[in-house]
Each structure stands twice: as structure tokens, then as C-alpha cells.
C-alpha positions as CSV (number, residue, x, y, z in Angstrom):
1,M,96.1,50.5,-125.5
2,G,96.7,53.8,-125.7
3,S,94.6,57.3,-125.3
4,K,94.6,59.1,-128.4
5,Y,96.8,61.6,-127.3
6,T,99.5,58.7,-127.1
7,K,102.1,59.5,-130.0
8,R,103.8,56.4,-131.8
9,Y,106.9,56.0,-133.3
10,T,108.2,53.9,-136.0
11,E,110.6,51.3,-135.5
12,E,113.2,53.4,-137.6
13,F,112.7,56.5,-135.2
14,K,113.3,54.6,-131.9
15,R,116.9,53.2,-133.6
16,D,118.0,56.6,-134.8
17,A,117.2,57.7,-131.6
18,I,118.9,55.5,-129.7
19,A,121.9,55.7,-132.3
20,L,122.1,59.3,-131.7
21,V,122.6,59.4,-127.9
22,D,125.1,56.4,-128.5
23,A,127.0,58.2,-131.1
24,S,126.5,62.2,-130.0
25,G,128.2,61.7,-126.9
26,K,125.0,63.4,-125.6
27,T,122.7,62.2,-122.1
28,A,119.1,60.4,-123.6
29,I,117.6,63.9,-121.8
30,A,119.5,66.0,-123.7
31,V,118.9,63.9,-127.1
32,A,115.1,63.6,-126.0
33,R,114.9,67.2,-126.0
34,D,116.6,67.5,-129.2
35,L,114.3,65.8,-131.1
36,G,111.0,67.0,-129.0
37,I,110.4,63.3,-127.4
38,S,109.4,62.2,-124.0
39,S,113.1,61.7,-122.0
40,E,111.0,58.6,-120.3
41,S,110.4,57.3,-123.8
42,L,113.8,57.6,-125.0
43,R,115.6,56.2,-121.6
44,G,112.8,53.5,-122.3
45,W,114.0,52.6,-125.7
46,Y,117.2,52.6,-124.9
47,R,117.3,49.8,-122.0
48,R,115.5,47.8,-123.9
49,T,117.7,47.8,-126.5
50,K,120.8,47.6,-124.5
51,A,119.0,44.2,-122.9
52,N,118.1,42.9,-125.9
53,R,122.0,42.9,-126.5
54,G,122.7,41.2,-123.6
55,G,124.4,44.7,-122.0
56,G,120.8,45.0,-119.4
57,K,120.8,44.9,-115.7
58,S,121.5,41.6,-113.9
59,G,117.5,39.8,-114.1
60,E,116.2,42.3,-116.6
61,L,114.2,40.2,-119.2
62,T,114.8,40.4,-123.3
63,S,112.4,42.1,-125.5
64,V,111.1,38.1,-126.5
65,E,111.8,36.9,-122.7
66,C,109.1,39.7,-121.4
67,E,106.7,38.7,-124.7
68,G,107.0,34.7,-123.9
69,T,106.2,36.0,-120.2
70,Q,103.3,38.0,-121.1
71,A,101.9,35.1,-123.5
72,A,102.4,32.2,-120.8
73,E,100.1,35.0,-118.1
74,Q,97.2,35.2,-120.9
75,G,96.9,31.7,-121.4
76,G,96.9,30.7,-117.5
77,R,94.6,33.6,-117.2
78,E,92.4,31.7,-120.0
79,Q,92.6,28.4,-118.5
80,Q,91.5,29.8,-114.9
81,Q,88.6,31.0,-117.0
82,T,88.0,27.7,-118.4
83,I,88.1,26.1,-115.4
84,E,85.5,28.8,-113.3
85,R,83.2,28.5,-116.3
86,Q,83.5,24.4,-116.2
87,E,82.5,25.0,-112.0
88,R,79.0,26.7,-112.9
């Protein structure tokens, strides 16, 4: 969970910001400055979108793959906790 100071942006805002980077020819840093947002946030959104389109770095997971990995890790933790409770 984020802190109470973490800004939340809508998916529409993120898509528009990414489209602005693509269409304007400006860097993500310049677009972020123009929009008044963190350049790290915009670069992260841009990288994630690029990966989801199949244009990410070699070995970079798409959002769907990340969700599947997280679900598998959660399932593994729950299974381990169940085993530990049964051993007591």
C-alpha cells in the first residue's frame, strides 16, 4: 500500500502521458516536468506499456506475466504457512 502522500493517477491519465511522450518527440523527463509529475513514474509507465506491446527488454515481463508471478509467489507463501501450521 502506498503512503497517504502517494498520488494516484487514472489509467486514462497514464495513457495520455505516454502518448504525449510518443507524439511530442520530447523526452519522458520533459513531458513529466510539463505535466508536473515524477519523471520516474512516467518512465515506469512507459517501460511497462512498451513491454506489454512486446517491445520491452529481453526477459522483461509483461503486466500479465508479473501478475501471474505474484499470484504464484502468494500461493507458495500460503502453502508454506499451511505446512508450518500443520507441523506444530
